[in-house]
C-alpha positions in Angstrom: 0.0 0.0 0.0 1.3 3.5 -0.9 -0.2 6.6 0.6 0.7 10.3 0.7 0.5 12.5 3.8 1.2 16.2 4.2 2.5 17.2 7.6 3.5 20.5 9.1 7.2 21.5 9.2 9.1 24.7 9.8 8.8 26.0 6.2 5.3 24.7 5.5 3.8 21.3 4.8 6.0 18.5 3.5 4.9 15.5 1.6 5.5 12.0 3.1 5.1 9.0 0.8 4.4 5.9 2.9 5.0 2.5 1.5 3.5 -0.2 3.7 1.1 0.0 6.6 1.2 1.5 10.1 1.3 1.0 13.0 4.4 -1.0 13.1 7.1 -1.4 15.8 9.9 -0.4 13.4 9.7 1.9 10.3 12.3 3.2 7.9 12.7 6.9 7.2 14.3 7.6 3.9 16.4 10.7 3.4 16.5 11.2 -0.4 19.1 12.5 -2.8 18.9 16.0 -4.2 17.6 17.6 -7.4 18.2 15.5 -10.5 19.7 12.6 -8.6 16.4 12.2 -6.9 14.5 12.1 -10.2 16.9 9.4 -11.5 16.9 7.3 -8.3 13.2 7.4 -7.6 12.3 4.1 -9.3 15.0 2.0 -7.6 14.2 3.6 -4.2 10.5 2.8 -4.7 11.4 -0.8 -5.5 13.5 -1.0 -2.4 10.7 0.5 -0.3 8.3 -2.1 -1.6 10.8 -4.8 -0.7 11.2 -3.5 2.8 7.4 -3.2 3.2 6.9 -6.8 2.1 9.2 -7.8 5.0 6.9 -5.9 7.4 9.0 -2.7 7.5 7.0 0.3 6.3 9.0 3.1 4.6 8.4 6.8 4.8 10.0 9.0 2.1 9.9 12.7 2.5 10.2 15.5 -0.1 12.4 18.2 1.5 10.8 21.7 1.7 11.0 23.5 -1.6 11.4 20.2 -3.5 9.1 17.7 -5.0 5.5 18.3 -3.9 6.3 19.9 -0.6 5.5 23.5 0.1 8.1 26.2 0.1 10.6 27.6 -2.5 14.0 26.2 -3.0 15.6 29.6 -2.8 14.1 30.1 0.7 15.4 26.9 2.4 18.6 25.6 3.9 19.9 22.3 5.2 18.8 23.4 8.7 15.2 23.6 7.4 15.6 20.2 5.8 16.8 18.8 9.1 13.6 20.0 10.7 11.7 18.3 7.9 13.4 15.0 8.7 12.7 15.3 12.4 9.1 16.2 11.7 8.7 13.1 9.5 10.2 10.9 12.2 8.0 12.4 14.9 5.0 11.8 12.6 6.0 8.1 12.5 6.2 8.0 16.3 2.7 9.5 16.5 1.4 6.6 14.3 2.7 4.1 16.8 6.2 3.4 15.6 8.7 2.6 18.4 12.0 2.5 16.5 13.2 4.3 13.4 15.8 3.1 10.9 17.4 6.0 8.9 18.0 5.2 5.2 20.1 7.9 3.5 20.6 8.0 -0.3 23.5 10.2 -1.7 22.8 13.7 -0.3 20.4 12.2 2.2 23.2 10.0 3.5 25.4 13.1 4.0 22.7 14.9 5.9 22.3 11.8 8.0 26.0 11.6 8.9 26.4 15.4 9.5 23.3 15.7 11.8 23.9 12.5 13.9 23.4 14.3 17.2 20.2 16.2 16.6 18.6 13.2 14.8 19.4 10.8 17.6 18.3 13.3 20.2 14.9 13.8 18.5 14.2 10.2 17.3 14.6 6.6 18.6 17.1 5.6 15.9 17.7 1.8 15.8 20.2 1.7 13.0 21.3 3.4 9.8 21.6 2.4 6.1 23.7 4.5 3.7 23.5 4.3 0.0 26.6 5.8 -1.8 26.9 8.8 0.5 28.2 12.1 -0.8 31.3 12.5 1.3 31.2 16.3 1.7 29.1 19.3 1.1 31.9 21.3 -0.6 32.3 18.4 -3.1 28.6 18.5 -3.9 28.5 22.3 -4.3 31.5 22.1 -6.6 29.7 19.5 -8.7 26.7 21.8 -9.0 28.9 24.7 -10.2 30.9 22.6 -12.7 27.5 21.5 -14.1 26.5 25.1 -14.4 29.8 26.0 -16.2 29.4 23.1 -18.6 25.9 24.0 -19.5 26.9 27.6 -20.0 29.7 26.5 -22.4 27.3 24.3 -24.3 25.1 27.4 -24.8 28.0 29.1 -26.5 29.5 31.0 -23.6 33.1 30.2 -23.7 34.2 32.5 -20.9 34.9 30.7 -17.6 32.8 32.3 -14.9 33.4 32.2 -11.1 29.8 31.1 -10.3 30.6 30.6 -6.7 31.7 34.3 -6.3 28.6 35.5 -8.1 26.3 33.5 -5.8 28.3 34.8 -2.8 27.7 38.4 -4.1 23.9 37.8 -4.0 23.1 36.4 -7.4 20.7 33.4 -7.6 22.1 31.0 -10.2 20.0 28.3 -11.9 21.6 24.9 -12.1 19.8 22.2 -14.1 16.5 24.0 -13.4 17.1 24.6 -9.7 17.9 28.1 -8.3 20.8 28.2 -6.0 21.5 31.1 -3.7 24.0 31.9 -1.0 21.9 30.7 1.9 21.3 27.2 0.5 24.7 26.7 -1.1 26.6 27.8 2.0 24.6 25.5 4.1 25.3 22.6 1.8 29.0 23.4 1.8 29.1 23.1 5.6 27.9 19.4 5.6 30.6 16.8 6.5 30.5 13.1 6.7 31.1 12.9 10.5 32.6 9.7 11.9 30.9 9.7 15.3 27.9 7.5 14.4 25.5 7.2 17.3 23.8 4.0 16.2 24.9 1.0 14.0 25.6 2.0 10.4 25.7 -0.1 7.2 27.4 1.7 4.3 26.8 0.3 0.8 29.2 1.9 -1.6 27.2 1.4 -4.8 28.4 1.3 -8.4 31.8 -0.1 -7.8 33.6 -3.4 -7.0 36.2 -1.7 -4.7 36.5 1.2 -2.4 38.2 4.3 -3.7 41.2 5.7 -1.6 39.0 8.6 -0.5 36.3 6.3 0.9 38.9 4.0 2.4 40.5 6.9 4.2 37.2 8.3 5.5 35.9 5.0 6.7 39.3 4.2 8.4 38.4 6.9 10.9 35.4 4.8 12.1 35.8 2.1 14.7 35.8 -1.0 12.6 33.1 -2.8 14.4 30.7 0.1 14.0 30.8 0.5 10.2 30.1 -2.5 8.0 31.0 -1.1 4.5 30.6 -3.0 1.3 31.4 -2.2 -2.3 28.4 -3.1 -4.5 28.9 -3.4 -8.2 25.6 -2.2 -9.7 24.4 0.5 -12.2 24.8 4.1 -11.0 21.0 4.5 -11.1 21.3 8.0 -9.5 23.2 9.1 -12.6 22.0 6.9 -15.4 18.5 7.3 -16.9 16.3 4.3 -17.5 17.6 2.2 -14.6 14.5 1.1 -12.8 15.4 -2.0 -10.8 18.5 -3.4 -9.0 17.2 -6.6 -7.4 20.6 -7.7 -6.0 20.7 -4.6 -3.8 17.4 -5.1 -1.9 18.4 -8.1 0.4 21.7 -6.4 1.2 19.8 -3.3 2.3 17.4 -5.4 4.4 20.2 -6.7 6.5 21.3 -3.2 7.2 18.0 -2.2 8.7 17.1 -5.5 10.4 20.2 -5.2 12.6 
C-alpha cells in the first residue's frame, strides 16, 4: 500500500510518501538525494521501499521543503530547514505508533544523516542506519553543481569561464539544471561533513563499484571497525543513469542493514 501525507514542518507542509502500513514497531525513514539525482533514483528507491514493506518494514520517504510536492521555494530553504523536515517526518511516524526508526540515506540524504547525527538521535529513537553511496562532503557536492553550471553555460556558446561561486556569494541566484541556488542554500550545503561519530549502528553500501576508492577508504578508516560494515556493491549508478528502474541484488543487502 502506498499513501501520501502532508505534515507541518518549519517551512510549510512537507509530503511524506508511505509504503506499507502503520502502525508497526519499526519503520524506515528515507532521506532522499537532491535535485536530478532524486529524479533518477526514484524508481529504484521505490522498489527497495516495496521490498522493505513486504518484510513488514514500512518506509516513509519525504520531499524536502522546496522540492518535489512539498511546500516552500528552493531559494528560501537551507539544510537546517531540511533537518527539521526529517525530524518532523520521524515524529509523525512515532505519532502513528512506531517505536524504532531506521534511517536510510541516499547520496545527499546520507550526507545529511552523517552530518546531523546528534540532533537526529536526540529527536528520534534511531535503531540503526543504512547509507547508499553517501556524498562525502558538502563542498564536493557544491563544486559538482557549479561545474555542471559551467558546462551548461559553455554548451550554450558562452566560452568564458565564470566564477559562479563568487557570483552567488555576491547575492546572485544561479540556476543549475533547473534549480535556483542562492548563497543561503549553497553555503549550508558546503558546511555538511560526513562525520565519523555515528550514534547507532551503520551499514554503508558503496554502490556502483567493486572496490572502495582511496577517498572512501581513508574516510571509513576513521570509524571504529566494528561500527561500520562497509561493502562495495557493483551495480548500475542509477542516480546518474536514466532508464535504470530495478536493481534486485541490492534489496536483500539493504534489508540486512535495517534489520540489525
